[in-house]
N, C-alpha and C positions, 0 to 999 in steps of 0.2 A: 520567463510565459508560463504563462498565464495555469491555471491549475481551476477543477473546479470546485464549489463553493462549500458544499460536502459532500455531502455521499449517507443511503442507513443501513443498518445493519444490522438485524434483522429486531430489535426493540429502542435500538440506539438511532442516535441522526447524530456523527463527529460531522461538525464546522475541518477546512481542512485550509489549512493558513501556507504561505507559504515564507520556506527556509534564503531569505538571498545573497549565503552567508553558512561555513562551519562553524555549527555551534557548540563552542567552547565550553558551555556551563555542562555538556554533554555531553563529552567526550569524544567531543566532535562526532559524531555521529550524521552523514546528511538526513534526518529521519525521525523522526520519537511520535509516541502517541503520549493526549496522558485521559487519562479515562474516567476519570474521574472530573472530570472538566468536556469532555467527549470531545476532543482536541486532534487533530492532526500534523503539523509539522514535519512539512516536504521539502527537501529543493529545488530551486523552478530557475536553478542555473547549472550551465554547462550540457552537456548533448539527449536531444531529446529521449532518446530509448533511457537513458542512464535516468531521466526526472522521471520516464515509466514504472523502470527498472522499484527508488525506491519508495513513491507511493505506492505499488503496486503491495511493498514488505509491507513497508506501516497495513495499511488494508488488511493485509494477514494474523499485524497483530493483535487488529479491529476482531478479528472475527475466527481466534483461541480465544480471546476473552469474551466475548458476551455469548460462543458455544463452549469453553468452558471449562477445553475442547485438557489440557490437566498436563501442559506439554512441559510445565516449571522450568531447568535447565535445560533442554533440551529446545527450548520454541527460537531462543535467535536459532537459530544453526539451525531447527528447520523447515522454518521462516527463510530465512536468507537458500536455500537451499529450492525452495519453488520455489519462488519468486522470479528466480532465473532464467531456475528453466521452461515458467509456463511465462516472459519474458521473451525466450527464442522462443515458445514455442508457438504460442501468436507474431513474432515476426516473421518466425518459416514456411504457417503456418495459415496466414489472416480469412484466407478462403474457410477459415472453418470455424475459425472464428467468428468471423459475420453468419452464418446460418445455424450456428452456438446464439447466438446475439438474436436474432429473427426467430426460433421456434421460441428460441425461452418470452414472450412477451408473451404472457395474456389473455 
């Protein structure tokens, strides 16, 4: 599966790389972020919706970091909940998200 090449979040631009297998060096996560190298690694195998959820999950981690939200120990839980519910909302209400995207353009 082809992933986007990069994403700008606040002042940082993150490069996005495919992770074609579970990363055994990173506790079997399907994705991860390295803020020092501006890098997102996200799964690019399996179901499309799972890949989308993983990428959104990692993007939300970047938002927490750049925005200095300060969730500390609760960040992983909060990001997982938000990503899972946002993906479900997108799947169930695509017209709402198309409207948001179309009207968010400056």
